[in-house]
PyMOL Python script that loads the backbone (N, CA, C, O; Angstrom):
from pymol import cmd

cmd.read_pdbstr("""\
ATOM      1  N   MET A   1      52.758 -51.815 -38.719  1.00  0.00           N
ATOM      2  CA  MET A   1      52.424 -51.578 -37.655  1.00  0.00           C
ATOM      3  C   MET A   1      53.350 -50.581 -37.559  1.00  0.00           C
ATOM      4  O   MET A   1      53.032 -49.715 -36.744  1.00  0.00           O
ATOM      5  N   ALA A   2      54.677 -50.367 -38.273  1.00  0.00           N
ATOM      6  CA  ALA A   2      55.722 -50.672 -38.189  1.00  0.00           C
ATOM      7  C   ALA A   2      55.421 -49.010 -38.138  1.00  0.00           C
ATOM      8  O   ALA A   2      55.710 -48.385 -37.117  1.00  0.00           O
ATOM      9  N   ASP A   3      55.044 -48.586 -38.873  1.00  0.00           N
ATOM     10  CA  ASP A   3      54.284 -46.685 -39.682  1.00  0.00           C
ATOM     11  C   ASP A   3      53.346 -46.320 -38.019  1.00  0.00           C
ATOM     12  O   ASP A   3      53.156 -45.183 -37.586  1.00  0.00           O
ATOM     13  N   ASN A   4      52.973 -47.376 -37.465  1.00  0.00           N
ATOM     14  CA  ASN A   4      52.370 -46.418 -36.277  1.00  0.00           C
ATOM     15  C   ASN A   4      51.997 -45.837 -36.309  1.00  0.00           C
ATOM     16  O   ASN A   4      51.165 -44.992 -36.641  1.00  0.00           O
ATOM     17  N   ASN A   5      53.799 -46.989 -35.190  1.00  0.00           N
ATOM     18  CA  ASN A   5      54.694 -47.118 -33.741  1.00  0.00           C
ATOM     19  C   ASN A   5      55.293 -45.446 -34.264  1.00  0.00           C
ATOM     20  O   ASN A   5      55.434 -44.771 -33.244  1.00  0.00           O
ATOM     21  N   GLY A   6      55.597 -44.786 -35.301  1.00  0.00           N
ATOM     22  CA  GLY A   6      56.151 -43.705 -35.611  1.00  0.00           C
ATOM     23  C   GLY A   6      55.562 -43.211 -35.888  1.00  0.00           C
ATOM     24  O   GLY A   6      56.058 -42.355 -36.619  1.00  0.00           O
ATOM     25  N   LYS A   7      54.237 -43.089 -35.760  1.00  0.00           N
ATOM     26  CA  LYS A   7      53.051 -42.819 -36.453  1.00  0.00           C
ATOM     27  C   LYS A   7      52.883 -41.614 -34.996  1.00  0.00           C
ATOM     28  O   LYS A   7      52.591 -40.419 -34.937  1.00  0.00           O
ATOM     29  N   TYR A   8      53.222 -42.611 -34.007  1.00  0.00           N
ATOM     30  CA  TYR A   8      52.182 -42.394 -32.594  1.00  0.00           C
ATOM     31  C   TYR A   8      52.591 -41.689 -31.712  1.00  0.00           C
ATOM     32  O   TYR A   8      51.927 -40.886 -31.057  1.00  0.00           O
ATOM     33  N   ASP A   9      54.341 -42.054 -31.564  1.00  0.00           N
ATOM     34  CA  ASP A   9      55.422 -41.464 -31.171  1.00  0.00           C
ATOM     35  C   ASP A   9      55.902 -40.087 -31.575  1.00  0.00           C
ATOM     36  O   ASP A   9      55.950 -39.256 -30.668  1.00  0.00           O
ATOM     37  N   ASN A  10      56.268 -39.708 -32.802  1.00  0.00           N
ATOM     38  CA  ASN A  10      55.847 -38.430 -33.355  1.00  0.00           C
ATOM     39  C   ASN A  10      54.115 -37.146 -32.731  1.00  0.00           C
ATOM     40  O   ASN A  10      54.029 -36.078 -32.126  1.00  0.00           O
ATOM     41  N   ALA A  11      53.525 -37.718 -33.096  1.00  0.00           N
ATOM     42  CA  ALA A  11      52.194 -37.099 -32.573  1.00  0.00           C
ATOM     43  C   ALA A  11      52.917 -36.646 -30.917  1.00  0.00           C
ATOM     44  O   ALA A  11      52.804 -35.596 -30.285  1.00  0.00           O
ATOM     45  N   PHE A  12      53.552 -37.729 -30.639  1.00  0.00           N
ATOM     46  CA  PHE A  12      54.215 -36.663 -28.562  1.00  0.00           C
ATOM     47  C   PHE A  12      54.967 -35.807 -29.526  1.00  0.00           C
ATOM     48  O   PHE A  12      54.600 -34.744 -30.027  1.00  0.00           O
ATOM     49  N   ILE A  13      56.372 -36.625 -29.739  1.00  0.00           N
ATOM     50  CA  ILE A  13      57.007 -35.369 -29.913  1.00  0.00           C
ATOM     51  C   ILE A  13      56.629 -34.126 -30.764  1.00  0.00           C
ATOM     52  O   ILE A  13      57.306 -33.133 -30.497  1.00  0.00           O
ATOM     53  N   LYS A  14      55.652 -33.966 -31.771  1.00  0.00           N
ATOM     54  CA  LYS A  14      55.234 -32.977 -32.043  1.00  0.00           C
ATOM     55  C   LYS A  14      54.162 -31.721 -31.076  1.00  0.00           C
ATOM     56  O   LYS A  14      53.993 -30.560 -31.450  1.00  0.00           O
ATOM     57  N   SER A  15      53.730 -32.159 -30.168  1.00  0.00           N
ATOM     58  CA  SER A  15      52.491 -31.771 -29.521  1.00  0.00           C
ATOM     59  C   SER A  15      53.883 -30.709 -28.161  1.00  0.00           C
ATOM     60  O   SER A  15      54.173 -29.558 -27.833  1.00  0.00           O
ATOM     61  N   LEU A  16      54.452 -32.817 -27.727  1.00  0.00           N
ATOM     62  CA  LEU A  16      54.909 -32.234 -26.043  1.00  0.00           C
ATOM     63  C   LEU A  16      56.502 -31.149 -26.708  1.00  0.00           C
ATOM     64  O   LEU A  16      56.967 -30.284 -25.965  1.00  0.00           O
ATOM     65  N   GLU A  17      56.920 -31.322 -27.668  1.00  0.00           N
ATOM     66  CA  GLU A  17      58.270 -31.470 -28.022  1.00  0.00           C
ATOM     67  C   GLU A  17      59.513 -32.394 -27.953  1.00  0.00           C
ATOM     68  O   GLU A  17      60.258 -32.555 -28.920  1.00  0.00           O
ATOM     69  N   VAL A  18      59.693 -32.999 -26.731  1.00  0.00           N
ATOM     70  CA  VAL A  18      60.462 -33.977 -26.663  1.00  0.00           C
ATOM     71  C   VAL A  18      60.990 -34.828 -27.657  1.00  0.00           C
ATOM     72  O   VAL A  18      60.648 -35.272 -28.754  1.00  0.00           O
ATOM     73  N   SER A  19      62.012 -34.903 -26.827  1.00  0.00           N
ATOM     74  CA  SER A  19      62.640 -35.938 -27.205  1.00  0.00           C
ATOM     75  C   SER A  19      61.806 -37.925 -27.952  1.00  0.00           C
ATOM     76  O   SER A  19      60.857 -38.572 -27.510  1.00  0.00           O
ATOM     77  N   LYS A  20      62.788 -38.232 -29.194  1.00  0.00           N
ATOM     78  CA  LYS A  20      62.405 -40.303 -28.366  1.00  0.00           C
ATOM     79  C   LYS A  20      62.267 -40.606 -27.534  1.00  0.00           C
ATOM     80  O   LYS A  20      61.255 -40.972 -26.936  1.00  0.00           O
ATOM     81  N   LYS A  21      64.230 -40.454 -27.038  1.00  0.00           N
ATOM     82  CA  LYS A  21      63.862 -41.168 -25.702  1.00  0.00           C
ATOM     83  C   LYS A  21      62.950 -41.087 -24.081  1.00  0.00           C
ATOM     84  O   LYS A  21      62.465 -41.823 -23.221  1.00  0.00           O
ATOM     85  N   GLU A  22      63.159 -39.532 -24.450  1.00  0.00           N
ATOM     86  CA  GLU A  22      62.053 -39.395 -22.959  1.00  0.00           C
ATOM     87  C   GLU A  22      60.452 -39.932 -23.028  1.00  0.00           C
ATOM     88  O   GLU A  22      59.580 -39.607 -22.223  1.00  0.00           O
ATOM     89  N   LEU A  23      60.240 -41.029 -24.437  1.00  0.00           N
ATOM     90  CA  LEU A  23      58.878 -41.789 -24.751  1.00  0.00           C
ATOM     91  C   LEU A  23      58.370 -42.254 -23.665  1.00  0.00           C
ATOM     92  O   LEU A  23      57.358 -41.911 -23.055  1.00  0.00           O
ATOM     93  N   LYS A  24      59.560 -43.504 -23.345  1.00  0.00           N
ATOM     94  CA  LYS A  24      59.299 -44.981 -22.909  1.00  0.00           C
ATOM     95  C   LYS A  24      58.127 -44.778 -21.670  1.00  0.00           C
ATOM     96  O   LYS A  24      57.157 -45.518 -21.505  1.00  0.00           O
ATOM     97  N   ASN A  25      58.434 -43.732 -20.952  1.00  0.00           N
ATOM     98  CA  ASN A  25      58.065 -43.488 -19.394  1.00  0.00           C
ATOM     99  C   ASN A  25      58.084 -42.216 -18.797  1.00  0.00           C
ATOM    100  O   ASN A  25      58.550 -41.570 -17.858  1.00  0.00           O
ATOM    101  N   LEU A  26      56.862 -42.123 -20.457  1.00  0.00           N
ATOM    102  CA  LEU A  26      56.762 -40.182 -19.914  1.00  0.00           C
ATOM    103  C   LEU A  26      55.728 -40.803 -19.541  1.00  0.00           C
ATOM    104  O   LEU A  26      55.707 -42.032 -19.471  1.00  0.00           O
ATOM    105  N   LYS A  27      54.899 -40.184 -19.298  1.00  0.00           N
ATOM    106  CA  LYS A  27      53.489 -39.824 -17.509  1.00  0.00           C
ATOM    107  C   LYS A  27      52.234 -38.408 -17.682  1.00  0.00           C
ATOM    108  O   LYS A  27      52.124 -37.219 -17.381  1.00  0.00           O
ATOM    109  N   TYR A  28      51.802 -39.026 -18.068  1.00  0.00           N
ATOM    110  CA  TYR A  28      50.547 -37.559 -17.752  1.00  0.00           C
ATOM    111  C   TYR A  28      51.807 -36.180 -16.786  1.00  0.00           C
ATOM    112  O   TYR A  28      52.644 -36.500 -15.942  1.00  0.00           O
ATOM    113  N   ASN A  29      51.503 -34.585 -17.333  1.00  0.00           N
ATOM    114  CA  ASN A  29      52.360 -34.249 -15.583  1.00  0.00           C
ATOM    115  C   ASN A  29      53.863 -33.969 -15.001  1.00  0.00           C
ATOM    116  O   ASN A  29      54.416 -33.135 -14.284  1.00  0.00           O
ATOM    117  N   GLN A  30      54.245 -35.307 -15.822  1.00  0.00           N
ATOM    118  CA  GLN A  30      55.524 -36.095 -15.682  1.00  0.00           C
ATOM    119  C   GLN A  30      56.111 -34.030 -16.273  1.00  0.00           C
ATOM    120  O   GLN A  30      56.584 -33.053 -15.693  1.00  0.00           O
ATOM    121  N   ILE A  31      55.800 -34.273 -17.265  1.00  0.00           N
ATOM    122  CA  ILE A  31      57.033 -32.434 -17.962  1.00  0.00           C
ATOM    123  C   ILE A  31      55.792 -31.569 -17.529  1.00  0.00           C
ATOM    124  O   ILE A  31      54.652 -31.923 -17.227  1.00  0.00           O
ATOM    125  N   GLU A  32      56.746 -29.514 -17.635  1.00  0.00           N
ATOM    126  CA  GLU A  32      55.654 -29.309 -17.816  1.00  0.00           C
ATOM    127  C   GLU A  32      54.735 -29.285 -18.842  1.00  0.00           C
ATOM    128  O   GLU A  32      53.664 -28.712 -18.646  1.00  0.00           O
ATOM    129  N   ALA A  33      55.040 -29.977 -20.243  1.00  0.00           N
ATOM    130  CA  ALA A  33      54.611 -28.997 -21.123  1.00  0.00           C
ATOM    131  C   ALA A  33      53.383 -30.206 -21.776  1.00  0.00           C
ATOM    132  O   ALA A  33      52.644 -29.937 -22.723  1.00  0.00           O
ATOM    133  N   TRP A  34      53.379 -31.446 -21.089  1.00  0.00           N
ATOM    134  CA  TRP A  34      51.873 -32.660 -21.172  1.00  0.00           C
ATOM    135  C   TRP A  34      51.417 -31.831 -19.581  1.00  0.00           C
ATOM    136  O   TRP A  34      51.724 -32.351 -18.508  1.00  0.00           O
ATOM    137  N   ASP A  35      50.786 -30.724 -19.646  1.00  0.00           N
ATOM    138  CA  ASP A  35      49.587 -30.310 -19.176  1.00  0.00           C
ATOM    139  C   ASP A  35      48.407 -30.519 -19.662  1.00  0.00           C
ATOM    140  O   ASP A  35      48.161 -31.237 -20.631  1.00  0.00           O
ATOM    141  N   SER A  36      47.276 -29.629 -18.721  1.00  0.00           N
ATOM    142  CA  SER A  36      46.220 -30.189 -19.523  1.00  0.00           C
ATOM    143  C   SER A  36      45.680 -29.262 -20.868  1.00  0.00           C
ATOM    144  O   SER A  36      44.692 -29.566 -21.536  1.00  0.00           O
ATOM    145  N   ILE A  37      46.666 -27.909 -21.143  1.00  0.00           N
ATOM    146  CA  ILE A  37      46.761 -27.679 -22.307  1.00  0.00           C
ATOM    147  C   ILE A  37      46.925 -28.794 -23.717  1.00  0.00           C
ATOM    148  O   ILE A  37      46.195 -29.055 -24.673  1.00  0.00           O
ATOM    149  N   GLY A  38      48.659 -29.396 -23.136  1.00  0.00           N
ATOM    150  CA  GLY A  38      48.821 -30.118 -23.494  1.00  0.00           C
ATOM    151  C   GLY A  38      48.858 -31.111 -23.859  1.00  0.00           C
ATOM    152  O   GLY A  38      49.407 -31.511 -24.886  1.00  0.00           O
ATOM    153  N   HIS A  39      47.998 -31.978 -22.707  1.00  0.00           N
ATOM    154  CA  HIS A  39      47.715 -32.990 -23.534  1.00  0.00           C
ATOM    155  C   HIS A  39      45.889 -33.344 -24.402  1.00  0.00           C
ATOM    156  O   HIS A  39      44.969 -34.110 -24.687  1.00  0.00           O
ATOM    157  N   MET A  40      46.422 -32.200 -24.418  1.00  0.00           N
ATOM    158  CA  MET A  40      44.468 -31.517 -25.251  1.00  0.00           C
ATOM    159  C   MET A  40      44.750 -31.363 -27.450  1.00  0.00           C
ATOM    160  O   MET A  40      44.036 -31.438 -28.450  1.00  0.00           O
ATOM    161  N   SER A  41      46.500 -31.082 -27.063  1.00  0.00           N
ATOM    162  CA  SER A  41      46.399 -31.191 -28.704  1.00  0.00           C
ATOM    163  C   SER A  41      47.400 -31.566 -28.720  1.00  0.00           C
ATOM    164  O   SER A  41      48.279 -30.944 -29.317  1.00  0.00           O
ATOM    165  N   LEU A  42      47.812 -33.497 -27.636  1.00  0.00           N
ATOM    166  CA  LEU A  42      48.437 -34.457 -28.278  1.00  0.00           C
ATOM    167  C   LEU A  42      47.006 -35.075 -28.410  1.00  0.00           C
ATOM    168  O   LEU A  42      46.552 -34.938 -29.546  1.00  0.00           O
ATOM    169  N   MET A  43      46.143 -35.754 -27.487  1.00  0.00           N
ATOM    170  CA  MET A  43      45.022 -35.850 -28.663  1.00  0.00           C
ATOM    171  C   MET A  43      44.411 -35.193 -29.383  1.00  0.00           C
ATOM    172  O   MET A  43      43.583 -35.980 -29.841  1.00  0.00           O
ATOM    173  N   SER A  44      44.186 -33.927 -29.965  1.00  0.00           N
ATOM    174  CA  SER A  44      44.091 -33.996 -30.602  1.00  0.00           C
ATOM    175  C   SER A  44      44.840 -34.474 -32.194  1.00  0.00           C
ATOM    176  O   SER A  44      44.374 -34.330 -33.324  1.00  0.00           O
ATOM    177  N   GLU A  45      46.067 -35.039 -31.789  1.00  0.00           N
ATOM    178  CA  GLU A  45      46.883 -34.570 -32.547  1.00  0.00           C
ATOM    179  C   GLU A  45      47.136 -36.391 -33.166  1.00  0.00           C
ATOM    180  O   GLU A  45      47.614 -36.908 -34.176  1.00  0.00           O
ATOM    181  N   LEU A  46      46.445 -36.919 -31.775  1.00  0.00           N
ATOM    182  CA  LEU A  46      46.341 -38.713 -32.107  1.00  0.00           C
ATOM    183  C   LEU A  46      45.028 -39.010 -33.460  1.00  0.00           C
ATOM    184  O   LEU A  46      45.012 -39.743 -34.449  1.00  0.00           O
ATOM    185  N   GLU A  47      43.760 -37.750 -32.704  1.00  0.00           N
ATOM    186  CA  GLU A  47      43.438 -37.886 -33.425  1.00  0.00           C
ATOM    187  C   GLU A  47      43.055 -38.025 -35.392  1.00  0.00           C
ATOM    188  O   GLU A  47      42.442 -38.810 -36.116  1.00  0.00           O
ATOM    189  N   LYS A  48      43.950 -36.590 -35.590  1.00  0.00           N
ATOM    190  CA  LYS A  48      44.209 -35.947 -36.644  1.00  0.00           C
ATOM    191  C   LYS A  48      44.764 -37.288 -37.584  1.00  0.00           C
ATOM    192  O   LYS A  48      44.055 -37.841 -38.425  1.00  0.00           O
ATOM    193  N   VAL A  49      46.210 -37.698 -37.255  1.00  0.00           N
ATOM    194  CA  VAL A  49      46.953 -38.078 -37.016  1.00  0.00           C
ATOM    195  C   VAL A  49      46.064 -40.293 -37.452  1.00  0.00           C
ATOM    196  O   VAL A  49      46.196 -41.221 -38.249  1.00  0.00           O
ATOM    197  N   PHE A  50      45.686 -40.105 -36.862  1.00  0.00           N
ATOM    198  CA  PHE A  50      45.264 -41.789 -36.775  1.00  0.00           C
ATOM    199  C   PHE A  50      43.281 -41.758 -37.090  1.00  0.00           C
ATOM    200  O   PHE A  50      42.539 -42.577 -36.548  1.00  0.00           O
ATOM    201  N   LYS A  51      42.879 -40.880 -37.846  1.00  0.00           N
ATOM    202  CA  LYS A  51      41.615 -40.732 -38.424  1.00  0.00           C
ATOM    203  C   LYS A  51      40.840 -40.771 -37.281  1.00  0.00           C
ATOM    204  O   LYS A  51      40.062 -39.842 -37.498  1.00  0.00           O
ATOM    205  N   ILE A  52      40.498 -41.291 -36.070  1.00  0.00           N
ATOM    206  CA  ILE A  52      39.681 -41.577 -35.397  1.00  0.00           C
ATOM    207  C   ILE A  52      39.153 -40.339 -34.402  1.00  0.00           C
ATOM    208  O   ILE A  52      39.683 -39.234 -34.293  1.00  0.00           O
ATOM    209  N   SER A  53      37.822 -40.885 -33.623  1.00  0.00           N
ATOM    210  CA  SER A  53      38.030 -39.376 -32.262  1.00  0.00           C
ATOM    211  C   SER A  53      37.632 -40.354 -31.256  1.00  0.00           C
ATOM    212  O   SER A  53      36.803 -41.264 -31.288  1.00  0.00           O
ATOM    213  N   LEU A  54      38.579 -39.860 -30.187  1.00  0.00           N
ATOM    214  CA  LEU A  54      38.533 -40.752 -28.238  1.00  0.00           C
ATOM    215  C   LEU A  54      37.334 -39.438 -27.592  1.00  0.00           C
ATOM    216  O   LEU A  54      36.994 -38.257 -27.529  1.00  0.00           O
ATOM    217  N   LYS A  55      37.127 -40.793 -27.246  1.00  0.00           N
ATOM    218  CA  LYS A  55      35.782 -41.017 -26.417  1.00  0.00           C
ATOM    219  C   LYS A  55      36.536 -40.121 -24.581  1.00  0.00           C
ATOM    220  O   LYS A  55      37.582 -40.375 -23.984  1.00  0.00           O
ATOM    221  N   THR A  56      35.681 -39.342 -24.323  1.00  0.00           N
ATOM    222  CA  THR A  56      36.125 -38.722 -23.384  1.00  0.00           C
ATOM    223  C   THR A  56      37.065 -39.720 -22.058  1.00  0.00           C
ATOM    224  O   THR A  56      38.007 -39.308 -21.381  1.00  0.00           O
ATOM    225  N   ASP A  57      36.591 -40.734 -22.025  1.00  0.00           N
ATOM    226  CA  ASP A  57      36.848 -41.902 -20.941  1.00  0.00           C
ATOM    227  C   ASP A  57      38.329 -41.321 -21.156  1.00  0.00           C
ATOM    228  O   ASP A  57      39.097 -40.557 -20.571  1.00  0.00           O
ATOM    229  N   ASP A  58      38.298 -42.300 -22.607  1.00  0.00           N
ATOM    230  CA  ASP A  58      39.771 -42.825 -23.184  1.00  0.00           C
ATOM    231  C   ASP A  58      40.695 -41.350 -23.312  1.00  0.00           C
ATOM    232  O   ASP A  58      41.923 -41.435 -23.286  1.00  0.00           O
ATOM    233  N   VAL A  59      39.903 -39.763 -23.476  1.00  0.00           N
ATOM    234  CA  VAL A  59      40.420 -38.848 -22.959  1.00  0.00           C
ATOM    235  C   VAL A  59      41.271 -38.925 -21.864  1.00  0.00           C
ATOM    236  O   VAL A  59      42.481 -39.150 -21.841  1.00  0.00           O
ATOM    237  N   ILE A  60      40.223 -38.637 -20.652  1.00  0.00           N
ATOM    238  CA  ILE A  60      41.223 -39.406 -19.009  1.00  0.00           C
ATOM    239  C   ILE A  60      42.035 -39.936 -18.753  1.00  0.00           C
ATOM    240  O   ILE A  60      42.779 -39.426 -17.916  1.00  0.00           O
ATOM    241  N   ALA A  61      42.402 -41.348 -19.348  1.00  0.00           N
ATOM    242  CA  ALA A  61      42.179 -42.074 -18.772  1.00  0.00           C
ATOM    243  C   ALA A  61      44.038 -42.167 -19.622  1.00  0.00           C
ATOM    244  O   ALA A  61      45.038 -42.811 -19.305  1.00  0.00           O
ATOM    245  N   PHE A  62      43.714 -41.023 -20.943  1.00  0.00           N
ATOM    246  CA  PHE A  62      45.144 -41.685 -21.035  1.00  0.00           C
ATOM    247  C   PHE A  62      46.136 -41.035 -20.579  1.00  0.00           C
ATOM    248  O   PHE A  62      46.067 -39.874 -20.983  1.00  0.00           O
ATOM    249  N   GLU A  63      47.367 -41.280 -19.689  1.00  0.00           N
ATOM    250  CA  GLU A  63      47.332 -40.810 -18.201  1.00  0.00           C
ATOM    251  C   GLU A  63      49.336 -40.659 -18.906  1.00  0.00           C
ATOM    252  O   GLU A  63      50.031 -39.646 -18.818  1.00  0.00           O
ATOM    253  N   SER A  64      49.757 -42.022 -19.538  1.00  0.00           N
ATOM    254  CA  SER A  64      51.343 -41.638 -20.085  1.00  0.00           C
ATOM    255  C   SER A  64      51.099 -42.460 -22.066  1.00  0.00           C
ATOM    256  O   SER A  64      50.167 -42.588 -22.861  1.00  0.00           O
ATOM    257  N   HIS A  65      53.164 -42.930 -22.003  1.00  0.00           N
ATOM    258  CA  HIS A  65      52.800 -43.620 -23.146  1.00  0.00           C
ATOM    259  C   HIS A  65      51.817 -44.160 -23.288  1.00  0.00           C
ATOM    260  O   HIS A  65      50.676 -43.795 -23.572  1.00  0.00           O
ATOM    261  N   LYS A  66      52.586 -45.694 -22.943  1.00  0.00           N
ATOM    262  CA  LYS A  66      52.723 -46.454 -22.048  1.00  0.00           C
ATOM    263  C   LYS A  66      50.782 -46.951 -22.502  1.00  0.00           C
ATOM    264  O   LYS A  66      50.518 -47.384 -23.624  1.00  0.00           O
ATOM    265  N   LYS A  67      49.624 -46.760 -21.357  1.00  0.00           N
ATOM    266  CA  LYS A  67      48.828 -46.494 -21.284  1.00  0.00           C
ATOM    267  C   LYS A  67      48.321 -46.412 -22.771  1.00  0.00           C
ATOM    268  O   LYS A  67      47.718 -47.317 -23.348  1.00  0.00           O
ATOM    269  N   GLY A  68      48.770 -44.783 -23.480  1.00  0.00           N
ATOM    270  CA  GLY A  68      47.959 -44.729 -24.569  1.00  0.00           C
ATOM    271  C   GLY A  68      48.027 -46.042 -26.016  1.00  0.00           C
ATOM    272  O   GLY A  68      47.334 -46.313 -26.996  1.00  0.00           O
ATOM    273  N   LYS A  69      49.020 -46.443 -25.521  1.00  0.00           N
ATOM    274  CA  LYS A  69      48.720 -47.437 -26.758  1.00  0.00           C
ATOM    275  C   LYS A  69      47.912 -48.609 -26.352  1.00  0.00           C
ATOM    276  O   LYS A  69      48.311 -49.552 -27.035  1.00  0.00           O
ATOM    277  N   GLU A  70      47.284 -48.864 -25.828  1.00  0.00           N
ATOM    278  CA  GLU A  70      47.128 -49.465 -24.929  1.00  0.00           C
ATOM    279  C   GLU A  70      44.911 -48.688 -25.538  1.00  0.00           C
ATOM    280  O   GLU A  70      44.267 -49.105 -26.501  1.00  0.00           O
ATOM    281  N   ILE A  71      44.584 -47.904 -24.810  1.00  0.00           N
ATOM    282  CA  ILE A  71      43.783 -47.375 -25.403  1.00  0.00           C
ATOM    283  C   ILE A  71      43.391 -46.875 -26.498  1.00  0.00           C
ATOM    284  O   ILE A  71      42.169 -46.882 -26.645  1.00  0.00           O
ATOM    285  N   LEU A  72      44.298 -46.226 -27.731  1.00  0.00           N
ATOM    286  CA  LEU A  72      44.089 -47.148 -29.310  1.00  0.00           C
ATOM    287  C   LEU A  72      44.473 -47.810 -29.838  1.00  0.00           C
ATOM    288  O   LEU A  72      44.855 -47.664 -31.000  1.00  0.00           O
ATOM    289  N   LYS A  73      44.539 -49.227 -28.896  1.00  0.00           N
ATOM    290  CA  LYS A  73      43.785 -50.415 -29.173  1.00  0.00           C
ATOM    291  C   LYS A  73      42.055 -50.409 -29.291  1.00  0.00           C
ATOM    292  O   LYS A  73      41.809 -50.445 -30.497  1.00  0.00           O
ATOM    293  N   LYS A  74      41.590 -50.398 -29.007  1.00  0.00           N
ATOM    294  CA  LYS A  74      40.511 -49.577 -29.142  1.00  0.00           C
ATOM    295  C   LYS A  74      39.945 -49.487 -30.253  1.00  0.00           C
ATOM    296  O   LYS A  74      38.997 -50.110 -30.732  1.00  0.00           O
ATOM    297  N   TYR A  75      40.781 -48.415 -30.764  1.00  0.00           N
ATOM    298  CA  TYR A  75      40.234 -48.078 -31.863  1.00  0.00           C
ATOM    299  C   TYR A  75      40.412 -49.101 -33.535  1.00  0.00           C
ATOM    300  O   TYR A  75      40.101 -48.599 -34.614  1.00  0.00           O
ATOM    301  N   LYS A  76      40.806 -50.143 -33.439  1.00  0.00           N
ATOM    302  CA  LYS A  76      42.343 -50.576 -34.159  1.00  0.00           C
ATOM    303  C   LYS A  76      42.764 -49.532 -35.033  1.00  0.00           C
ATOM    304  O   LYS A  76      42.441 -48.963 -36.076  1.00  0.00           O
ATOM    305  N   VAL A  77      43.301 -49.536 -34.479  1.00  0.00           N
ATOM    306  CA  VAL A  77      45.204 -48.635 -34.427  1.00  0.00           C
ATOM    307  C   VAL A  77      46.160 -49.393 -33.471  1.00  0.00           C
ATOM    308  O   VAL A  77      46.354 -49.192 -32.272  1.00  0.00           O
ATOM    309  N   ASN A  78      46.727 -50.347 -34.327  1.00  0.00           N
ATOM    310  CA  ASN A  78      47.658 -51.185 -33.497  1.00  0.00           C
ATOM    311  C   ASN A  78      49.453 -50.396 -33.420  1.00  0.00           C
ATOM    312  O   ASN A  78      50.042 -49.647 -34.199  1.00  0.00           O
ATOM    313  N   ILE A  79      49.883 -51.074 -31.981  1.00  0.00           N
ATOM    314  CA  ILE A  79      51.288 -49.678 -31.957  1.00  0.00           C
ATOM    315  C   ILE A  79      51.969 -51.597 -30.520  1.00  0.00           C
ATOM    316  O   ILE A  79      51.339 -52.264 -29.699  1.00  0.00           O
ATOM    317  N   LYS A  80      53.052 -51.633 -30.890  1.00  0.00           N
ATOM    318  CA  LYS A  80      53.777 -52.346 -29.991  1.00  0.00           C
ATOM    319  C   LYS A  80      54.545 -51.831 -29.153  1.00  0.00           C
ATOM    320  O   LYS A  80      55.170 -52.543 -28.368  1.00  0.00           O
TER     321      LYS A  80
END
""", "prot")
cmd.dss("prot")
cmd.show_as("cartoon", "prot")
cmd.util.cbc("prot")
cmd.orient("prot")
């Protein structure tokens, strides 16, 4: 599971060019990089890293670093 936590955080860091300490309370449209284009980049990175295919409703609901953890649990990706 610890590995999944690192993969999850690294997807944000890579896609949105943020630091690890910025992740805890990070929300969609809170920073310039997490706009609609950044969002799709992040979704693509998460799909690639976890070998999943996110449903449209989940892509839309993915509004924060915290909410994303809940959504990925539906895809059997365990993240603390």
